[in-house]
DSSP file (Angstrom, degrees, kcal/mol; ACC not computed):
  #  RESIDUE AA STRUCTURE BP1 BP2  ACC     N-H-->O    O-->H-N    N-H-->O    O-->H-N    TCO  KAPPA ALPHA  PHI   PSI    X-CA   Y-CA   Z-CA
    1    1 A M              0   0    0      0, 0.0     2,-0.4     0, 0.0    90,-0.0   0.000 360.0 360.0 360.0 134.3    3.0  -10.0   -5.2
    2    2 A K        -     0   0    0     90,-0.1     2,-0.3    82,-0.0    90,-0.2  -0.659 360.0-179.8 -84.7 134.9    2.5   -9.1   -1.6
    3    3 A T  E     -a   92   0A   0     88,-2.6    90,-2.2    -2,-0.4     2,-0.4  -0.931  27.1-157.8-136.7 156.8    4.2   -5.8   -0.5
    4    4 A I  E     +a   93   0A   0     -2,-0.3     2,-0.4    88,-0.2    90,-0.2  -0.998  24.9 171.8-128.1 132.0    4.7   -3.6    2.4
    5    5 A H  E     -a   94   0A   0     88,-2.5    90,-2.8    -2,-0.4     2,-0.4  -1.000  22.5-150.4-144.1 142.5    5.6    0.0    1.7
    6    6 A V  E     +a   95   0A   0     -2,-0.4     2,-0.3    88,-0.2    90,-0.2  -0.911  27.9 163.4-110.2 139.9    6.0    3.2    3.8
    7    7 A Q  E     -a   96   0A   0     88,-2.6    90,-2.8    -2,-0.4     2,-0.2  -0.974  44.5 -85.3-151.3 161.8    5.3    6.5    2.3
    8    8 A K  E    S+a   97   0A   0     -2,-0.3     2,-0.3    88,-0.2    90,-0.2  -0.498  73.6 107.8 -65.9 134.8    4.6   10.1    3.1
    9    9 A G        -     0   0    0     88,-2.1     2,-0.4    -2,-0.2     3,-0.0  -0.961  60.6-107.9 169.5 175.2    0.9   10.6    3.7
   10   10 A D    >   -     0   0    0     -2,-0.3     3,-1.8     1,-0.1     4,-0.2  -0.993  15.3-146.4-131.8 123.0   -2.0   11.2    6.0
   11   11 A L  G >  S+     0   0    0     -2,-0.4     3,-1.2     1,-0.3    -1,-0.1   0.781  96.9  66.8 -59.3 -27.6   -4.5    8.6    7.0
   12   12 A N  G 3  S+     0   0    0      1,-0.3    -1,-0.3     3,-0.1     6,-0.0   0.642 101.1  48.0 -71.1 -13.3   -7.3   11.2    7.2
   13   13 A T  G <  S+     0   0    0     -3,-1.8     2,-0.3     2,-0.0    -1,-0.3   0.359  86.7 112.3-106.8   4.9   -7.1   11.8    3.4
   14   14 A I    <   -     0   0    0     -3,-1.2     2,-0.9    -4,-0.2     4,-0.1  -0.618  52.7-156.4 -85.7 134.1   -7.1    8.1    2.3
   15   15 A D        +     0   0    0     -2,-0.3     2,-0.3     2,-0.1    -1,-0.1  -0.799  68.6  58.3-104.1  86.7  -10.1    6.7    0.5
   16   16 A G  S    S-     0   0    0     -2,-0.9     2,-0.5    40,-0.0    39,-0.1  -0.965 100.4 -35.9 175.7-172.6   -9.6    3.1    1.4
   17   17 A Y  E     -b   55   0A   0     37,-0.6    39,-2.8    -2,-0.3     2,-0.5  -0.599  53.7-168.1 -77.0 120.1   -9.3    0.6    4.2
   18   18 A V  E     -b   56   0A   0     -2,-0.5     2,-2.0    37,-0.2     3,-0.2  -0.941  21.5-138.7-112.7 127.1   -7.5    2.2    7.2
   19   19 A A    >   +     0   0    0     37,-3.2     3,-1.7    -2,-0.5    24,-0.1  -0.529  35.2 164.7 -81.5  73.7   -6.4    0.0   10.1
   20   20 A R  G >   +     0   0    0     -2,-2.0     3,-1.4     1,-0.3    -1,-0.2   0.724  65.3  70.1 -67.8 -21.4   -7.4    2.5   12.8
   21   21 A D  G 3  S+     0   0    0      1,-0.3    -1,-0.3    -3,-0.2    22,-0.1   0.627  90.4  63.5 -70.5 -11.1   -7.2   -0.2   15.5
   22   22 A A  G <  S+     0   0    0     -3,-1.7     2,-0.4    21,-0.1    -1,-0.3   0.316  72.5 121.3 -95.4   8.3   -3.4   -0.1   15.0
   23   23 A V    <   -     0   0    0     -3,-1.4     2,-0.4    37,-0.1    37,-0.1  -0.583  48.1-159.3 -73.1 129.1   -3.1    3.6   16.2
   24   24 A L        -     0   0    0     35,-0.4     3,-0.1    -2,-0.4    -2,-0.1  -0.916  19.5-156.4-111.6 135.7   -0.8    3.8   19.2
   25   25 A A  S    S-     0   0    0     -2,-0.4     2,-0.3     1,-0.3    -1,-0.1   0.872  83.9 -10.2 -74.0 -38.0   -0.8    6.8   21.6
   26   26 A K  S    S-     0   0    0     35,-0.1    -1,-0.3    37,-0.0    37,-0.1  -0.981  80.6 -95.1-154.8 159.2    2.8    6.0   22.6
   27   27 A L        -     0   0    0     -2,-0.3    42,-0.1    35,-0.2     6,-0.1  -0.490  42.0-115.0 -75.3 144.7    5.3    3.2   22.1
   28   28 A P        -     0   0    0      0, 0.0     5,-0.1     0, 0.0    -1,-0.1  -0.338  42.0 -87.3 -70.2 162.7    5.6    0.5   24.7
   29   29 A A    >   -     0   0    0      1,-0.1     3,-2.4     3,-0.1     4,-0.3  -0.325  45.7-102.6 -63.6 153.8    8.8    0.2   26.7
   30   30 A P  G >  S+     0   0    0      0, 0.0     3,-1.1     0, 0.0     4,-0.2   0.847 123.4  52.5 -50.4 -38.9   11.4   -2.0   25.0
   31   31 A Q  G 3  S+     0   0    0      1,-0.2     3,-0.2     2,-0.1    -2,-0.0   0.618 110.1  49.9 -74.2 -10.4   10.7   -4.9   27.4
   32   32 A D  G X  S+     0   0    0     -3,-2.4     3,-1.9     1,-0.1    -1,-0.2   0.216  71.5 112.8-110.5  13.3    6.9   -4.6   26.5
   33   33 A M  G X   +     0   0    0     -3,-1.1     3,-2.4     1,-0.3     4,-0.4   0.747  60.6  77.9 -60.1 -24.3    7.2   -4.6   22.7
   34   34 A A  G >  S+     0   0    0      1,-0.3     3,-1.1    -3,-0.2    -1,-0.3   0.741  77.7  73.6 -59.1 -21.6    5.5   -8.1   22.5
   35   35 A C  G <> S+     0   0    0     -3,-1.9     4,-0.9     1,-0.2    -1,-0.3   0.680  84.6  67.7 -67.2 -14.7    2.1   -6.3   23.2
   36   36 A L  H <> S+     0   0    0     -3,-2.4     4,-2.7    -4,-0.2     5,-0.3   0.819  86.3  69.9 -71.5 -29.9    2.3   -5.0   19.6
   37   37 A K  H <> S+     0   0    0     -3,-1.1     4,-2.7    -4,-0.4     5,-0.2   0.942 101.2  40.0 -59.0 -55.1    1.9   -8.5   18.1
   38   38 A P  H  > S+     0   0    0      0, 0.0     4,-2.1     0, 0.0    -1,-0.2   0.866 115.5  54.4 -64.2 -32.4   -1.8   -9.1   19.1
   39   39 A L  H  X S+     0   0    0     -4,-0.9     4,-1.8     2,-0.2    -2,-0.2   0.954 114.6  38.0 -63.1 -50.7   -2.6   -5.5   18.2
   40   40 A Y  H  X S+     0   0    0     -4,-2.7     4,-2.5     2,-0.2     5,-0.2   0.863 114.4  54.4 -72.5 -35.9   -1.2   -5.7   14.7
   41   41 A E  H  X S+     0   0    0     -4,-2.7     4,-2.6    -5,-0.3    -1,-0.2   0.909 109.4  48.8 -63.0 -40.3   -2.4   -9.3   14.1
   42   42 A A  H  X S+     0   0    0     -4,-2.1     4,-2.2    -5,-0.2    -2,-0.2   0.903 111.5  49.1 -65.0 -41.1   -6.0   -8.2   15.0
   43   43 A A  H  X S+     0   0    0     -4,-1.8     4,-1.7     2,-0.2    -2,-0.2   0.897 113.5  46.5 -65.7 -39.9   -5.8   -5.2   12.6
   44   44 A L  H  X S+     0   0    0     -4,-2.5     4,-2.4     2,-0.2    -2,-0.2   0.895 111.2  51.7 -67.9 -40.5   -4.4   -7.4    9.8
   45   45 A A  H  X S+     0   0    0     -4,-2.6     4,-2.8     1,-0.2    -2,-0.2   0.883 108.3  51.9 -63.6 -38.2   -7.1  -10.0   10.5
   46   46 A A  H  X S+     0   0    0     -4,-2.2     4,-1.9     2,-0.2    -1,-0.2   0.895 109.5  49.6 -65.0 -39.3   -9.8   -7.3   10.3
   47   47 A A  H  <>S+     0   0    0     -4,-1.7     5,-1.8     2,-0.2     4,-0.5   0.909 112.1  48.0 -65.2 -41.6   -8.4   -6.2    6.9
   48   48 A E  H ><5S+     0   0    0     -4,-2.4     3,-1.4     1,-0.2    -2,-0.2   0.931 110.1  51.5 -64.1 -44.6   -8.5   -9.8    5.7
   49   49 A K  H 3<5S+     0   0    0     -4,-2.8    -1,-0.2     1,-0.3    -2,-0.2   0.858 107.0  53.9 -60.2 -35.9  -12.0  -10.3    6.9
   50   50 A A  T 3<5S-     0   0    0     -4,-1.9    -1,-0.3    -5,-0.2    -2,-0.2   0.602 111.2-127.3 -74.4 -10.6  -13.0   -7.1    5.1
   51   51 A G  T < 5 +     0   0    0     -3,-1.4     2,-0.2    -4,-0.5    -3,-0.2   0.731  50.9 158.9  74.9  22.4  -11.5   -8.6    1.9
   52   52 A V      < -     0   0    0     -5,-1.8    -1,-0.2     1,-0.1    39,-0.2  -0.553  36.3-160.1 -83.3 143.8   -9.3   -5.6    1.1
   53   53 A E  S    S+     0   0    0     -2,-0.2    39,-3.4     1,-0.2    38,-0.7   0.781  84.0  41.5 -86.7 -31.4   -6.3   -6.0   -1.1
   54   54 A T  E     - c   0  92A   0     37,-0.2   -37,-0.6    36,-0.2     2,-0.4  -0.975  67.4-174.6-122.4 126.2   -4.7   -2.8    0.2
   55   55 A A  E     -bc  17  93A   0     37,-2.5    39,-2.6    -2,-0.5     2,-0.5  -0.968  14.6-145.7-119.5 135.1   -4.7   -1.8    3.9
   56   56 A Y  E     -bc  18  94A   0    -39,-2.8   -37,-3.2    -2,-0.4    39,-0.2  -0.866  17.7-166.0-102.0 129.1   -3.3    1.5    5.1
   57   57 A F  E     - c   0  95A   0     37,-3.2    39,-2.2    -2,-0.5   -37,-0.1  -0.843  19.3-118.1-115.2 149.7   -1.6    1.6    8.5
   58   58 A P        -     0   0    0      0, 0.0    39,-0.1     0, 0.0     2,-0.1  -0.448  34.0-112.0 -76.3 158.1   -0.7    4.4   10.8
   59   59 A P        -     0   0    0      0, 0.0   -35,-0.4     0, 0.0     3,-0.1  -0.363  38.2 -92.0 -78.7 168.9    3.0    4.9   11.7
   60   60 A I        -     0   0    0      1,-0.1     2,-0.1   -37,-0.1     3,-0.1  -0.435  49.0-100.0 -71.5 157.5    4.3    4.4   15.1
   61   61 A P        -     0   0    0      0, 0.0     2,-0.1     0, 0.0    -1,-0.1  -0.446  45.1 -93.6 -75.0 156.9    4.4    7.4   17.4
   62   62 A E        -     0   0    0     -2,-0.1     2,-0.3    -3,-0.1   -35,-0.2  -0.437  43.2-168.0 -70.7 142.5    7.6    9.3   17.9
   63   63 A A        -     0   0    0     -2,-0.1     6,-0.1     2,-0.1   -37,-0.0  -0.855  32.8-113.2-125.5 163.5    9.8    8.3   20.8
   64   64 A D  S    S+     0   0    0     -2,-0.3     2,-0.5     1,-0.1    -1,-0.1   0.892 100.6  56.3 -62.7 -40.2   12.8    9.9   22.4
   65   65 A L     >  -     0   0    0      1,-0.1     4,-1.5    -3,-0.0     3,-0.4  -0.813  67.2-151.2-102.9 131.0   15.2    7.2   21.3
   66   66 A N  H  > S+     0   0    0     -2,-0.5     4,-3.1     1,-0.2     5,-0.2   0.860  98.9  62.7 -60.3 -35.0   15.7    6.0   17.8
   67   67 A S  H  > S+     0   0    0      1,-0.2     4,-2.2     2,-0.2    -1,-0.2   0.860 101.2  50.5 -62.7 -35.3   16.5    2.5   19.2
   68   68 A T  H  > S+     0   0    0     -3,-0.4     4,-2.0     2,-0.2    -1,-0.2   0.921 114.0  44.2 -67.3 -43.5   13.0    2.2   20.7
   69   69 A M  H  X S+     0   0    0     -4,-1.5     4,-2.8     2,-0.2     5,-0.2   0.901 111.6  54.0 -66.7 -40.4   11.4    3.1   17.4
   70   70 A F  H  X S+     0   0    0     -4,-3.1     4,-2.3     1,-0.2    -2,-0.2   0.911 109.1  49.0 -58.8 -44.6   13.8    0.8   15.5
   71   71 A Q  H  X S+     0   0    0     -4,-2.2     4,-2.0    -5,-0.2    -1,-0.2   0.920 112.9  46.8 -62.3 -45.1   12.8   -2.1   17.7
   72   72 A A  H  X S+     0   0    0     -4,-2.0     4,-2.6     2,-0.2    -2,-0.2   0.925 112.5  49.1 -64.6 -44.9    9.1   -1.4   17.2
   73   73 A I  H  X S+     0   0    0     -4,-2.8     4,-2.6     1,-0.2     5,-0.2   0.907 109.7  52.1 -63.0 -42.3    9.4   -1.1   13.5
   74   74 A T  H  X S+     0   0    0     -4,-2.3     4,-2.0    -5,-0.2    -1,-0.2   0.927 112.4  45.6 -59.6 -45.7   11.4   -4.3   13.1
   75   75 A L  H  X S+     0   0    0     -4,-2.0     4,-2.5     2,-0.2    -2,-0.2   0.907 111.5  51.8 -64.8 -42.8    8.8   -6.2   15.1
   76   76 A I  H  X S+     0   0    0     -4,-2.6     4,-2.6     1,-0.2     5,-0.2   0.919 109.2  49.8 -62.7 -44.3    5.9   -4.6   13.1
   77   77 A Y  H  X S+     0   0    0     -4,-2.6     4,-2.8     2,-0.2     5,-0.2   0.913 110.4  51.2 -59.8 -41.9    7.5   -5.6    9.8
   78   78 A Q  H  X S+     0   0    0     -4,-2.0     4,-2.5    -5,-0.2     5,-0.2   0.929 111.1  47.7 -60.8 -45.4    8.0   -9.2   11.1
   79   79 A I  H  X S+     0   0    0     -4,-2.5     4,-2.3     1,-0.2    -2,-0.2   0.931 114.0  46.8 -61.0 -47.1    4.3   -9.4   12.1
   80   80 A M  H  X S+     0   0    0     -4,-2.6     4,-2.7     1,-0.2    -2,-0.2   0.911 113.2  47.9 -64.0 -43.7    3.1   -8.0    8.8
   81   81 A R  H  X S+     0   0    0     -4,-2.8     4,-1.9     2,-0.2    -1,-0.2   0.907 112.1  49.2 -66.4 -41.2    5.3  -10.3    6.7
   82   82 A E  H  X S+     0   0    0     -4,-2.5     4,-1.0    -5,-0.2    -1,-0.2   0.909 112.5  48.6 -62.9 -41.5    4.3  -13.4    8.7
   83   83 A F  H >X S+     0   0    0     -4,-2.3     3,-0.9    -5,-0.2     4,-0.8   0.945 111.2  48.9 -64.6 -47.8    0.7  -12.5    8.3
   84   84 A Q  H 3< S+     0   0    0     -4,-2.7     3,-0.4     1,-0.2    -1,-0.2   0.844 107.0  57.4 -61.1 -33.0    1.0  -11.9    4.6
   85   85 A A  H 3< S+     0   0    0     -4,-1.9    -1,-0.2     1,-0.2    -2,-0.2   0.772 117.1  32.5 -69.1 -25.0    2.8  -15.2    4.1
   86   86 A S  H << S+     0   0    0     -4,-1.0     2,-0.3    -3,-0.9    -1,-0.2   0.339 113.7  60.7-116.5   6.7   -0.1  -17.2    5.6
   87   87 A H  S  < S-     0   0    0     -4,-0.8   -42,-0.0    -3,-0.4     0, 0.0  -0.951  71.1-130.6-135.7 154.8   -3.2  -15.2    4.6
   88   88 A A  S    S+     0   0    0     -2,-0.3    -1,-0.1     1,-0.1    -4,-0.0   0.883  75.8  76.8 -71.2 -40.1   -4.8  -14.2    1.3
   89   89 A N        +     0   0    0      1,-0.2   -41,-0.2     2,-0.1   -36,-0.1  -0.908  66.5  39.5-133.4 159.0   -5.2  -10.5    2.1
   90   90 A P        +     0   0    0      0, 0.0   -37,-0.2     0, 0.0   -36,-0.2   0.498  55.2 179.7 -79.1 140.9   -4.1   -7.8    2.4
   91   91 A H  S    S+     0   0    0    -38,-0.7   -88,-2.6     1,-0.2     2,-0.5   0.878  73.9  37.4 -71.1 -39.5   -1.8   -8.0   -0.6
   92   92 A Q  E     -ac   3  54A   0    -39,-3.4   -37,-2.5   -90,-0.2     2,-0.5  -0.953  65.7-169.1-120.5 132.0   -0.5   -4.5   -0.1
   93   93 A I  E     -ac   4  55A   0    -90,-2.2   -88,-2.5    -2,-0.5     2,-0.5  -0.985   6.7-169.6-117.7 127.5    0.2   -2.8    3.2
   94   94 A R  E     -ac   5  56A   0    -39,-2.6   -37,-3.2    -2,-0.5     2,-0.6  -0.977   7.5-160.0-119.5 123.8    0.9    0.9    3.1
   95   95 A I  E     -ac   6  57A   0    -90,-2.8   -88,-2.6    -2,-0.5     2,-0.6  -0.918  14.1-152.2-102.7 119.9    2.2    2.7    6.2
   96   96 A L  E     -a    7   0A   0    -39,-2.2     2,-0.4    -2,-0.6   -85,-0.2  -0.833  14.4-175.4-101.5 122.6    1.6    6.4    5.9
   97   97 A C  E     +a    8   0A   0    -90,-2.8   -88,-2.1    -2,-0.6   -87,-0.0  -0.938  24.2 177.8-118.1 135.2    3.9    8.8    7.7
   98   98 A D  S    S+     0   0    0     -2,-0.4     2,-0.6   -90,-0.2    -1,-0.1   0.390  70.2  82.2-107.9  -0.7    3.7   12.5    8.1
   99   99 A N     >  -     0   0    0      1,-0.1     4,-2.5     2,-0.0     5,-0.2  -0.922  67.6-154.2-107.1 119.8    6.8   12.6   10.3
  100  100 A D  H  > S+     0   0    0     -2,-0.6     4,-2.4     1,-0.2     5,-0.2   0.850  92.4  54.7 -64.1 -36.8   10.1   12.6    8.4
  101  101 A R  H  > S+     0   0    0      2,-0.2     4,-1.8     1,-0.2    -1,-0.2   0.933 112.7  42.6 -63.2 -45.4   12.1   11.1   11.2
  102  102 A I  H  > S+     0   0    0      2,-0.2     4,-2.4     1,-0.2    -2,-0.2   0.913 112.2  54.4 -68.1 -43.0    9.8    8.1   11.5
  103  103 A L  H  X S+     0   0    0     -4,-2.5     4,-2.1     1,-0.2    -2,-0.2   0.928 108.8  48.9 -55.1 -47.3    9.5    7.7    7.8
  104  104 A Q  H  X S+     0   0    0     -4,-2.4     4,-2.7     1,-0.2    -1,-0.2   0.888 108.9  52.4 -64.0 -39.5   13.3    7.5    7.5
  105  105 A L  H  X S+     0   0    0     -4,-1.8     4,-2.5     2,-0.2     5,-0.2   0.905 107.7  51.8 -64.3 -40.4   13.5    4.9   10.3
  106  106 A Y  H  X S+     0   0    0     -4,-2.4     4,-2.3     1,-0.2    -1,-0.2   0.934 112.6  46.4 -58.4 -45.2   10.9    2.7    8.5
  107  107 A M  H  X S+     0   0    0     -4,-2.1     4,-2.9     2,-0.2    15,-0.3   0.909 111.4  51.2 -65.2 -42.0   12.9    2.9    5.3
  108  108 A V  H  X S+     0   0    0     -4,-2.7     4,-2.3     2,-0.2     5,-0.2   0.932 111.3  47.1 -62.1 -46.5   16.2    2.2    7.1
  109  109 A V  H  X>S+     0   0    0     -4,-2.5     4,-2.5     2,-0.2     5,-0.5   0.932 114.2  47.8 -61.9 -45.3   14.9   -0.9    8.8
  110  110 A W  I  X>S+     0   0    0     -4,-2.3     4,-2.4    -5,-0.2     5,-2.1   0.948 114.2  45.9 -59.7 -48.9   13.3   -2.2    5.6
  111  111 A N  I  <5S+     0   0    0     -4,-2.9    -1,-0.2     1,-0.2    -2,-0.2   0.835 115.7  47.1 -65.9 -32.2   16.5   -1.6    3.6
  112  112 A L  I  <5S+     0   0    0     -4,-2.3    -1,-0.2    -5,-0.2    -2,-0.2   0.907 129.7  15.3 -75.4 -43.3   18.7   -3.2    6.3
  113  113 A Y  I  <5S+     0   0    0     -4,-2.5    -3,-0.2    -5,-0.2    -2,-0.2   0.749 131.6  28.2-106.4 -28.2   16.7   -6.3    7.0
  114  114 A Y  I  <<S+     0   0    0     -4,-2.4     2,-0.4    -5,-0.5    -3,-0.2   0.743  82.6  98.2-116.9 -26.9   14.2   -7.0    4.2
  115  115 A A      < -     0   0    0     -5,-2.1     6,-0.1     1,-0.2     3,-0.1  -0.515  48.7-166.4 -68.9 123.6   15.3   -5.6    0.9
  116  116 A E        -     0   0    0     -2,-0.4     2,-0.3     1,-0.1    -1,-0.2   0.771  68.6  -3.1 -83.6 -26.5   16.8   -8.4   -1.1
  117  117 A D  S >> S-     0   0    0      1,-0.0     3,-1.2     0, 0.0     4,-0.6  -0.915  87.5 -82.3-152.9 179.0   18.3   -6.2   -3.7
  118  118 A K  G >4 S+     0   0    0     -2,-0.3     3,-1.1     1,-0.3    -1,-0.0   0.856 124.1  57.2 -58.7 -36.9   18.6   -2.6   -4.8
  119  119 A A  G 34 S+     0   0    0      1,-0.2    -1,-0.3     3,-0.0    -4,-0.0   0.779 104.6  53.1 -65.4 -26.4   15.2   -2.7   -6.6
  120  120 A D  G <4 S+     0   0    0     -3,-1.2    -1,-0.2     2,-0.1    -2,-0.2   0.548  86.2 109.9 -85.5  -8.3   13.5   -3.8   -3.4
  121  121 A R  S << S-     0   0    0     -3,-1.1     2,-0.6    -4,-0.6   -14,-0.1  -0.365  72.1-123.3 -70.1 145.8   14.9   -0.9   -1.3
  122  122 A M        +     0   0    0    -15,-0.3     2,-0.4   -16,-0.1   -11,-0.1  -0.795  43.2 165.0 -84.9 126.6   12.6    1.8   -0.1
  123  123 A N        -     0   0    0     -2,-0.6    -2,-0.0     3,-0.1     5,-0.0  -0.955  30.9-176.0-149.7 123.0   14.0    5.0   -1.4
  124  124 A D  S    S-     0   0    0     -2,-0.4    -1,-0.1  -117,-0.0    -2,-0.0   0.078  75.1 -78.5-104.8  22.8   12.3    8.5   -1.6
  125  125 A G  S    S+     0   0    0      2,-0.1    -2,-0.0     0, 0.0     0, 0.0   0.397 108.0 108.1  99.4  -1.8   15.3   10.0   -3.4
  126  126 A R  S    S+     0   0    0      2,-0.1     2,-0.3     0, 0.0    -3,-0.1   0.812  77.4  45.7 -76.6 -29.8   17.5   10.4   -0.3
  127  127 A W              0   0    0      1,-0.2    -2,-0.1     0, 0.0    -4,-0.0  -0.717 360.0 360.0-115.5 162.9   19.9    7.7   -1.2
  128  128 A D              0   0    0     -2,-0.3    -1,-0.2    -5,-0.0    -2,-0.1   0.377 360.0 360.0  83.6 360.0   21.7    6.6   -4.4
């Protein structure tokens, strides 16, 4: 089963395939979010070419507005899900966050748009 999951972590401590090309210095403006698509598609294609089953991705950088981060996260999840639906690898995508605010936004977006039932929700113990 193909999965996307966000978790607490640091890319520098991972022993596995890290999508370093997806590191962003800052988020684009809301009207420029489309620039994320080729960036993430290229990083996913590189992971597939490397034949990895699990790819670790960096989180988005923090922005002043939650709405800007929410928009970026929603788009990134769409890109990742579309790629997984049409490609063999990576089976598992792990987004590692060391920032609690960003981690929570990733979980909220997933739970709002993508979790089909309670078992599919991302939950680190904050809810339920």
